[in-house]
C-alpha positions as CSV (number, residue, x, y, z in Angstrom):
1,X,-29.5,-6.8,-6.4
2,X,-26.1,-5.3,-5.8
3,X,-23.1,-7.0,-7.3
4,X,-21.0,-8.9,-4.7
5,X,-17.3,-8.5,-5.1
6,X,-14.8,-10.7,-3.3
7,X,-11.2,-9.4,-3.0
8,X,-9.2,-12.6,-3.4
9,X,-6.1,-10.8,-2.1
10,X,-7.4,-11.6,1.3
11,X,-9.1,-14.9,0.4
12,X,-6.8,-16.6,-2.1
13,X,-7.9,-20.1,-0.9
14,X,-11.3,-19.5,-2.6
15,X,-9.8,-19.6,-6.1
16,X,-8.0,-22.4,-7.9
17,X,-4.7,-21.5,-9.7
18,X,-6.0,-23.0,-12.9
19,X,-8.7,-20.3,-13.0
20,X,-6.1,-17.6,-13.0
21,X,-3.6,-19.3,-15.3
22,X,-6.2,-20.1,-18.0
23,X,-7.1,-16.4,-18.4
24,X,-3.8,-14.7,-17.6
25,X,-1.2,-17.1,-18.7
26,X,-2.9,-19.7,-21.0
27,X,-0.8,-22.7,-21.8
28,X,1.5,-22.5,-18.8
29,X,1.5,-24.6,-15.6
30,X,1.9,-23.4,-12.0
31,X,5.3,-25.1,-11.8
32,X,6.6,-23.2,-14.8
33,X,5.4,-19.9,-13.4
34,X,6.8,-20.5,-9.9
35,X,10.0,-22.0,-11.0
36,X,10.9,-18.9,-13.1
37,X,13.3,-16.7,-11.1
38,X,11.9,-13.3,-10.4
39,X,8.3,-14.1,-11.2
40,X,5.9,-11.9,-9.0
41,X,4.1,-15.0,-7.7
42,X,7.3,-16.7,-6.7
43,X,8.7,-13.6,-5.0
44,X,5.4,-13.0,-3.2
45,X,5.2,-16.7,-2.0
46,X,8.7,-16.4,-0.5
47,X,7.9,-13.1,1.1
48,X,4.7,-14.6,2.7
49,X,6.7,-17.6,4.0
50,X,9.4,-15.5,5.7
51,X,6.8,-13.2,7.2
52,X,4.7,-16.1,8.6
53,X,7.7,-17.8,10.2
54,X,9.6,-14.7,11.5
55,X,6.7,-12.5,12.5
56,X,3.6,-14.8,12.7
57,X,1.7,-12.8,10.2
58,X,1.3,-12.2,6.5
59,X,3.1,-9.1,5.2
60,X,0.5,-6.8,3.4
61,X,0.5,-7.3,-0.3
62,X,1.4,-4.9,-3.0
63,X,0.5,-7.4,-5.7
64,X,-2.8,-7.9,-7.5
65,X,-5.2,-10.6,-6.4
66,X,-4.2,-13.0,-9.2
67,X,-0.6,-13.0,-8.0
68,X,-1.7,-13.5,-4.5
69,X,-3.8,-16.5,-5.4
70,X,-0.8,-18.1,-7.4
71,X,1.6,-17.3,-4.5
72,X,-0.7,-19.0,-2.0
73,X,-1.0,-22.2,-4.0
74,X,2.7,-22.2,-4.8
75,X,3.5,-22.0,-1.1
76,X,1.2,-24.8,-0.1
77,X,2.6,-26.9,-3.0
78,X,6.2,-26.4,-1.9
79,X,5.3,-27.3,1.7
80,X,3.6,-30.5,0.4
81,X,6.7,-31.4,-1.6
82,X,8.9,-30.9,1.5
83,X,6.4,-32.9,3.5
84,X,6.1,-30.6,6.5
85,X,2.4,-30.8,7.7
86,X,3.2,-28.9,10.8
87,X,4.3,-25.9,8.8
88,X,1.2,-26.3,6.6
89,X,-0.9,-26.1,9.7
90,X,0.9,-22.9,10.8
91,X,0.3,-21.4,7.4
92,X,-3.4,-22.3,7.6
93,X,-3.8,-20.7,11.0
94,X,-2.0,-17.5,10.0
95,X,-4.0,-17.2,6.8
96,X,-7.2,-17.7,8.7
97,X,-6.4,-14.9,11.1
98,X,-5.2,-12.7,8.2
99,X,-8.5,-13.3,6.4
100,X,-10.5,-12.6,9.6
101,X,-9.0,-9.1,9.9
102,X,-10.6,-8.2,6.6
103,X,-13.7,-10.4,7.0
104,X,-15.0,-8.6,10.1
105,X,-15.1,-5.4,8.1
106,X,-16.9,-6.8,5.1
107,X,-20.6,-6.1,4.4
108,X,-22.8,-8.9,5.5
109,X,-23.7,-10.1,1.9
110,X,-20.0,-10.5,1.1
111,X,-19.4,-12.5,4.4
112,X,-22.3,-14.8,3.5
113,X,-21.0,-15.3,0.0
114,X,-17.6,-16.2,1.3
115,X,-19.2,-18.6,3.8
116,X,-21.1,-20.3,0.9
117,X,-17.8,-20.5,-1.1
118,X,-16.4,-22.4,2.0
119,X,-19.3,-24.8,1.7
120,X,-21.3,-23.5,4.6
121,X,-25.1,-23.6,4.4
122,X,-26.0,-20.1,5.5
123,X,-28.2,-17.1,4.6
124,X,-29.0,-13.6,5.7
125,X,-32.0,-13.9,8.0
126,X,-35.3,-12.7,6.5
127,X,-36.3,-11.6,10.0
128,X,-33.2,-11.1,12.1
129,X,-33.5,-11.9,15.8
130,X,-33.2,-8.8,18.0
131,X,-32.5,-9.4,21.7
132,X,-32.8,-6.4,24.1
133,X,-29.6,-6.1,26.1
134,X,-29.9,-2.6,27.6
135,X,-31.1,0.9,27.2
136,X,-29.7,4.4,26.6
137,X,-32.2,6.9,27.8
138,X,-35.4,5.9,26.1
139,X,-33.6,4.0,23.4
140,X,-33.5,0.2,23.7
141,X,-30.2,-1.4,22.7
142,X,-30.5,-4.7,20.9
143,X,-28.1,-7.6,20.2
144,X,-28.9,-8.3,16.5
145,X,-28.5,-11.8,15.0
146,X,-28.8,-11.2,11.2
147,X,-27.3,-14.5,10.0
148,X,-28.7,-18.1,10.0
149,X,-26.5,-21.1,9.6
150,X,-27.7,-24.7,9.2
151,X,-27.4,-26.5,12.6
152,X,-25.3,-29.3,11.2
153,X,-22.8,-26.8,9.7
154,X,-22.6,-24.9,12.9
155,X,-21.8,-28.0,15.0
156,X,-19.2,-29.2,12.5
157,X,-17.2,-25.9,13.0
158,X,-17.3,-26.0,16.8
159,X,-14.6,-28.7,17.2
160,X,-11.9,-26.3,18.5
161,X,-14.3,-23.8,20.0
162,X,-16.6,-26.2,21.9
163,X,-15.4,-25.3,25.4
164,X,-16.0,-21.6,25.0
165,X,-19.5,-20.8,26.4
166,X,-20.2,-18.1,23.9
167,X,-20.2,-20.7,21.1
168,X,-22.2,-23.3,23.1
169,X,-25.5,-24.2,21.4
170,X,-27.4,-23.6,24.6
171,X,-26.5,-19.9,24.3
172,X,-27.7,-19.6,20.7
173,X,-31.1,-19.0,19.1
174,X,-32.2,-22.2,17.2
175,X,-35.3,-22.3,15.0
176,X,-36.3,-24.9,12.4
177,X,-32.8,-26.4,12.1
178,X,-31.0,-23.1,11.8
179,X,-28.8,-21.2,14.3
180,X,-29.1,-17.4,14.5
181,X,-25.8,-15.6,14.9
182,X,-24.5,-12.0,15.3
183,X,-21.9,-10.9,12.8
184,X,-18.9,-11.1,15.2
185,X,-19.5,-14.7,16.2
186,X,-20.2,-15.7,12.6
187,X,-16.9,-14.3,11.3
188,X,-15.0,-16.0,14.2
189,X,-16.6,-19.3,13.1
190,X,-15.6,-18.6,9.5
191,X,-12.0,-18.1,10.7
192,X,-12.1,-21.8,11.8
193,X,-13.6,-22.8,8.4
194,X,-10.8,-21.0,6.5
195,X,-8.1,-22.9,8.4
196,X,-9.9,-26.2,7.6
197,X,-10.3,-25.3,3.9
198,X,-6.6,-24.5,3.6
199,X,-5.6,-27.9,5.2
200,X,-8.0,-29.6,2.8
201,X,-6.4,-28.0,-0.1
202,X,-3.0,-29.1,1.2
203,X,-4.1,-32.7,1.7
204,X,-5.5,-32.8,-1.8
205,X,-2.4,-31.5,-3.6
206,X,-0.9,-34.1,-6.0
207,X,2.5,-33.4,-7.4
208,X,3.3,-35.5,-10.5
209,X,6.8,-34.2,-11.0
210,X,8.4,-32.4,-8.0
211,X,11.6,-31.7,-10.0
212,X,9.5,-29.1,-11.9
213,X,9.6,-27.0,-8.7
214,X,13.2,-27.6,-7.8
215,X,14.5,-24.0,-8.0
216,X,11.6,-22.7,-6.0
217,X,11.9,-25.5,-3.4
218,X,15.5,-24.6,-2.9
219,X,14.5,-21.0,-2.2
220,X,11.9,-22.2,0.3
221,X,14.4,-24.4,2.1
222,X,16.8,-21.5,2.3
223,X,14.2,-19.3,4.0
224,X,13.3,-22.1,6.4
225,X,17.0,-22.5,7.2
226,X,17.5,-18.7,7.6
227,X,14.5,-18.2,9.9
228,X,15.5,-21.2,12.1
229,X,12.4,-23.2,11.3
230,X,14.3,-26.5,11.1
231,X,16.2,-25.9,14.3
232,X,13.0,-25.0,16.1
233,X,11.4,-28.2,15.0
234,X,14.4,-30.3,16.2
235,X,14.2,-28.5,19.5
236,X,10.5,-29.0,19.8
237,X,10.9,-32.8,19.2
238,X,13.7,-32.9,21.9
239,X,11.6,-31.0,24.4
240,X,8.6,-33.2,23.8
241,X,10.7,-36.3,24.2
242,X,12.5,-35.0,27.3
243,X,9.4,-33.6,29.1
244,X,6.9,-36.4,28.4
245,X,5.2,-37.5,31.6
246,X,7.1,-35.0,33.8
247,X,4.9,-33.1,36.3
248,X,6.8,-30.3,38.0
249,X,4.8,-27.6,39.8
250,X,7.8,-25.3,40.0
251,X,7.9,-25.2,36.2
252,X,4.3,-24.0,35.8
253,X,4.0,-20.7,34.0
254,X,2.7,-17.8,36.2
255,X,-0.9,-18.1,34.9
256,X,-1.2,-21.7,35.9
257,X,0.5,-21.2,39.2
258,X,-2.0,-18.5,40.0
259,X,-5.0,-20.6,39.0
260,X,-3.8,-23.7,40.9
261,X,-3.1,-21.7,44.0
262,X,-6.5,-20.0,43.9
263,X,-8.2,-23.4,43.4
264,X,-6.4,-24.9,46.4
265,X,-7.3,-21.9,48.5
266,X,-10.9,-22.6,47.9
267,X,-11.8,-19.8,45.4
268,X,-14.7,-20.3,43.1
269,X,-13.0,-20.2,39.7
270,X,-15.0,-19.2,36.7
271,X,-15.7,-21.4,33.6
272,X,-12.7,-20.2,31.6
273,X,-10.4,-20.5,34.6
274,X,-11.5,-24.1,35.4
275,X,-11.2,-25.1,31.8
276,X,-7.7,-23.5,31.4
277,X,-6.2,-25.3,34.5
278,X,-8.0,-28.6,33.8
279,X,-6.8,-28.7,30.2
280,X,-3.3,-27.7,31.2
281,X,-3.0,-30.4,33.9
282,X,-4.4,-33.1,31.6
283,X,-2.0,-32.1,28.8
284,X,1.1,-32.3,31.0
285,X,0.1,-35.9,31.9
286,X,-1.7,-35.6,35.2
287,X,-4.3,-38.3,35.7
288,X,-8.0,-37.5,36.3
289,X,-8.0,-38.6,39.9
290,X,-5.1,-36.3,40.8
291,X,-6.7,-33.4,39.0
292,X,-9.8,-34.0,41.0
293,X,-7.8,-33.7,44.2
294,X,-7.2,-30.1,43.3
295,X,-10.8,-29.5,42.3
296,X,-12.1,-30.9,45.7
297,X,-11.1,-27.5,47.1
298,X,-13.7,-25.7,45.0
299,X,-16.7,-24.5,47.1
300,X,-19.2,-26.0,44.7
301,X,-17.3,-29.3,44.2
302,X,-19.4,-32.2,42.9
303,X,-17.3,-35.2,42.1
304,X,-19.7,-36.7,39.5
305,X,-20.0,-33.4,37.6
306,X,-16.3,-32.5,38.0
307,X,-15.1,-36.0,36.9
308,X,-17.3,-35.9,33.8
309,X,-16.1,-32.5,32.8
310,X,-12.4,-33.3,33.4
311,X,-12.7,-36.6,31.5
312,X,-14.3,-34.8,28.6
313,X,-11.5,-32.2,28.5
314,X,-8.9,-35.0,28.8
315,X,-10.3,-36.7,25.8
316,X,-11.7,-39.7,27.7
317,X,-15.4,-39.0,26.9
318,X,-17.5,-37.7,24.0
319,X,-15.5,-36.9,20.9
320,X,-12.3,-38.2,22.5
321,X,-10.6,-34.9,21.7
322,X,-8.0,-33.9,24.2
323,X,-8.2,-30.2,24.6
324,X,-5.4,-27.7,24.6
325,X,-5.3,-25.0,27.3
326,X,-6.0,-21.5,25.9
327,X,-3.1,-19.8,24.2
328,X,-1.5,-16.8,25.8
329,X,-3.4,-14.2,23.8
330,X,-6.7,-15.8,24.8
331,X,-5.6,-16.0,28.4
332,X,-4.8,-12.3,28.3
333,X,-8.2,-11.5,26.7
334,X,-10.0,-13.3,29.6
335,X,-7.9,-11.5,32.2
336,X,-6.1,-14.8,33.2
337,X,-2.5,-13.8,32.6
338,X,-0.9,-12.1,35.6
339,X,2.0,-10.6,33.7
340,X,2.2,-7.7,31.1
341,X,4.5,-9.4,28.5
342,X,4.9,-13.0,27.4
343,X,6.8,-15.8,29.1
344,X,9.9,-17.2,27.4
345,X,9.2,-20.4,25.5
346,X,6.1,-19.8,23.5
347,X,2.6,-18.3,23.3
348,X,0.8,-21.2,25.0
349,X,1.1,-22.1,28.7
350,X,1.8,-25.7,27.7
351,X,4.8,-24.7,25.5
352,X,6.1,-22.4,28.3
353,X,5.9,-25.2,30.8
354,X,7.7,-27.7,28.6
355,X,10.5,-25.2,27.9
356,X,10.8,-24.6,31.7
357,X,11.0,-28.3,32.4
358,X,13.4,-28.9,29.6
359,X,15.8,-26.2,30.8
360,X,15.6,-27.5,34.4
361,X,16.3,-31.1,33.4
362,X,19.2,-30.1,31.2
363,X,20.8,-28.5,34.2
364,X,20.1,-31.4,36.5
365,X,20.6,-34.3,34.1
366,X,17.5,-36.2,35.2
367,X,13.7,-36.1,35.6
368,X,11.8,-34.6,38.4
369,X,8.2,-35.6,38.9
370,X,5.8,-34.0,41.3
371,X,2.3,-35.4,41.4
372,X,1.2,-34.2,44.8
373,X,-1.9,-31.9,45.2
374,X,-0.2,-29.0,46.9
375,X,0.4,-25.4,46.1
376,X,2.6,-24.4,43.3
377,X,5.5,-22.2,44.4
378,X,4.9,-18.5,43.7
């Protein structure tokens, strides 16, 4: 059996800092290493933080994997001391995406080993499922599903992905309590598992003496100040407070104006389109009955089915999770964004809408509400 090697440069959340320190720097603590000015782990942690906030990605590393692991844990520890869970969530998402870019290129045995390290019950299928999907000349083209994952584990990872049909259990092969998956779908699910693992690490961090990290914490706060993180958070709170409950069709981003107008015009929207507009309307505070007034224009409208689905998206049924609309990148990938670039205000239609409303209210000095089921202005 071939030796499986995991490069922790891309997966630092799979190792504990104590495992590195006991071998490389016995007798020291993470706080001592990180609080030493100029230490490679400290410098790398600060570099990662600045890259995440200013560019939304992790700058490629020139360090060894041990330094990368220490830098990762040092960064999470600093954010825990500061007490900024929103920043921790951003770090978790960026790390999960960063890991996925490497994960999708890994050999299947390595991917399965990483999945197991994340606590997922999975194996390489002894007899991979092969589904014929086409032909090239006399050659049949198959969609191969070489991985099996325990049904319970699969369902537990679908929380954020549940509304995407390609992840729906009805579209998977299930046998004896295991779900068969192709490599691409499997790695996307692991991306979700990585983000969860990082947040679990963050939640479980216990700091006995925060003062031991004081120098490092000061550097972290300086970066947060320099990159405008604190100001952005203050603005976000102000926008949320100001725009809460405001429904203004004129402030809709282009994608939602387009979907709403097509719905009112009686077009038969696809699944992703219906989910996007329903989740958006629910999130801006529109009640279910008003949302249904728009969906009544759909050629296949069935009130019982539509109400059930909208109430589920709005968090009034099932798991009670209130879904977010797709972010801008996902909207673009589904062909739902009508513009080439990005709107001002964020990378999610909801964020763009709130920014538009906030700017409009700032200029008018009051709230404007519009709850009528009519076309949004082009």
